[in-house]
C-alpha positions in Angstrom: 28.7 -135.3 29.2 25.4 -136.0 30.8 25.0 -139.2 33.0 21.9 -141.3 32.9 21.9 -142.2 36.6 21.3 -145.5 38.4 18.7 -147.4 36.4 19.1 -150.6 38.3 18.2 -149.3 41.7 19.1 -151.1 44.9 17.9 -154.4 46.3 17.2 -155.1 49.9 20.2 -156.9 51.4 17.9 -159.8 52.5 17.2 -160.6 48.9 20.9 -160.8 48.1 22.2 -162.9 50.9 22.0 -166.7 50.4 20.2 -168.8 52.9 22.3 -170.1 55.8 24.1 -173.4 55.2 22.4 -176.3 56.9 24.6 -179.2 58.0 23.5 -182.7 57.1 22.6 -184.8 60.1 25.2 -187.4 59.0 28.1 -185.2 60.1 26.9 -185.0 63.7 26.6 -188.8 64.2 29.1 -190.7 66.4 30.0 -192.9 63.4 31.1 -190.0 61.3 33.1 -188.5 64.2 34.9 -191.8 64.7 35.6 -192.0 61.0 36.9 -188.5 60.9 39.2 -189.1 63.9 40.6 -192.3 62.3 41.2 -190.5 59.0 43.1 -187.6 60.7 45.0 -189.9 62.9 46.2 -192.0 59.9 47.4 -188.8 58.3 49.8 -188.1 61.1 48.9 -184.5 61.6 49.6 -183.2 58.1 47.5 -182.3 55.1 47.5 -185.2 52.6 47.4 -182.8 49.6 49.9 -180.0 50.3 51.8 -181.5 53.3 51.1 -178.6 55.7 51.5 -179.2 59.4 50.3 -177.4 62.4 47.0 -176.5 60.9 43.4 -177.6 61.6 42.7 -180.7 59.5 39.3 -181.8 58.1 38.5 -185.4 57.2 37.3 -185.3 53.6 35.6 -188.0 51.6 37.7 -188.7 48.5 34.5 -189.7 46.6 31.9 -187.3 48.0 28.7 -188.8 49.5 26.7 -187.0 46.8 28.7 -188.8 44.2 28.2 -192.3 45.8 31.2 -192.4 48.2 31.2 -194.7 51.2 30.3 -192.9 54.4 32.5 -194.7 56.9 35.2 -196.3 54.9 38.5 -195.0 56.1 40.0 -195.7 52.6 37.5 -193.1 51.2 38.9 -190.4 53.4 41.9 -188.1 53.6 42.9 -185.3 55.9 43.0 -181.9 54.4 43.9 -178.4 55.7 41.3 -175.7 55.3 42.6 -174.4 52.0 42.9 -177.8 50.3 39.4 -178.8 51.7 37.7 -175.7 50.2 39.6 -176.1 46.9 38.6 -179.8 46.6 35.0 -178.9 47.3 34.9 -176.3 44.5 36.5 -178.7 42.1 34.0 -181.5 43.0 31.0 -179.2 42.5 32.3 -177.9 39.2 32.8 -181.4 38.0 29.2 -182.3 38.9 
């Protein structure tokens, strides 16, 4: 059987890689850092979704800022481990 070969060719890697992620200025502000610290402290060192302990925790907005969530309201935050944080982000983007 005869093969046709590569009809698609190859693209330069620079055309395939997405642009680097740029952090919003909000996340570097002292107000956000204080909010995140309060959310994680309230959680007592465990992920509020899966209950994992001993892992790095991320303060996550329950209602994301893009969806109108309050920036510095501790009630709009929960502490999540890395896995739960990524999963929640995927679900929120898919819902949008």
